[in-house]
C-alpha positions in Angstrom: 5.5 97.6 218.9 6.5 94.4 217.2 8.9 95.5 214.5 9.0 92.1 212.8 5.2 92.1 212.2 5.3 95.8 211.2 8.0 95.2 208.6 6.4 92.0 207.3 3.1 93.8 206.9 4.7 96.9 205.3 6.6 94.7 202.8 3.5 92.6 201.9 1.3 95.7 201.4 4.0 97.7 199.7 4.7 95.0 197.1 1.0 94.0 196.7 0.1 97.6 195.9 2.8 98.3 193.4 1.3 99.2 190.0 -2.2 98.1 190.9 -5.5 99.8 189.8 -5.4 102.2 192.7 -2.1 103.7 191.4 -3.5 104.0 187.9 -6.6 105.8 189.3 -4.2 108.2 191.2 -2.1 108.8 188.1 -5.3 109.5 186.0 -6.8 111.8 188.6 -3.6 113.8 189.1 -3.2 114.2 185.4 -6.8 115.2 184.8 -7.2 117.6 187.7 -3.6 119.0 187.9 -4.0 118.9 191.7 -1.6 116.2 192.8 -1.6 117.2 196.5 -5.4 116.9 196.6 -5.3 113.6 194.8 -2.6 112.3 197.2 -4.6 113.4 200.3 -7.7 111.8 199.0 -5.9 108.6 198.2 -4.1 108.4 201.5 -7.3 109.1 203.4 -9.3 106.4 201.5 -6.5 103.9 202.0 -6.3 104.6 205.8 -10.1 104.0 206.1 -10.0 100.8 204.1 -7.1 99.6 206.1 -8.8 100.3 209.4 -11.9 98.4 208.2 -9.7 95.5 207.0 -7.7 95.2 210.2 -10.9 95.4 212.3 -12.6 92.7 210.3 -9.5 90.5 210.5 -9.4 90.8 214.2 -13.1 90.0 214.6 -13.0 87.1 212.2 -9.9 85.6 213.9 -12.0 85.2 217.1 -14.4 82.9 215.2 -12.5 81.4 212.3 -9.0 79.9 212.2 -6.5 82.1 210.4 -5.6 79.2 208.1 -9.2 79.0 206.9 -9.3 82.8 206.2 -6.1 82.4 204.1 -7.6 79.5 202.1 -10.9 81.3 201.6 -9.0 84.5 200.4 -6.8 82.5 198.1 -9.8 80.7 196.7 -11.7 83.9 196.1 -8.7 85.4 194.2 -8.5 82.3 192.0 -12.3 82.4 191.3 -12.2 86.1 190.5 -9.2 85.6 188.3 -11.0 82.9 186.3 -14.1 85.0 186.0 -12.1 87.9 184.7 -10.2 85.7 182.4 -13.4 84.4 180.8 -14.9 87.9 180.9 -17.8 86.9 183.1 -17.3 90.0 185.3 
């Protein structure tokens, strides 16, 4: 295992996910249901599946598209979505 890549990925995902909408959903579901273990298991399971799909797509796309292009496309989409949200288009 490449620990440098592992730690860089862990840090990036950990800080990107702090206080995002997923955590707010988890807080709300745990408060509403009173079943924090079930909410935790559901959240972790969903995140594992989403991560598997993301990593798989990233590996496939990297064979056809330069990683720099993927980074620029991702950054552009974040900016476009941010503007659309700012102006309440979506």
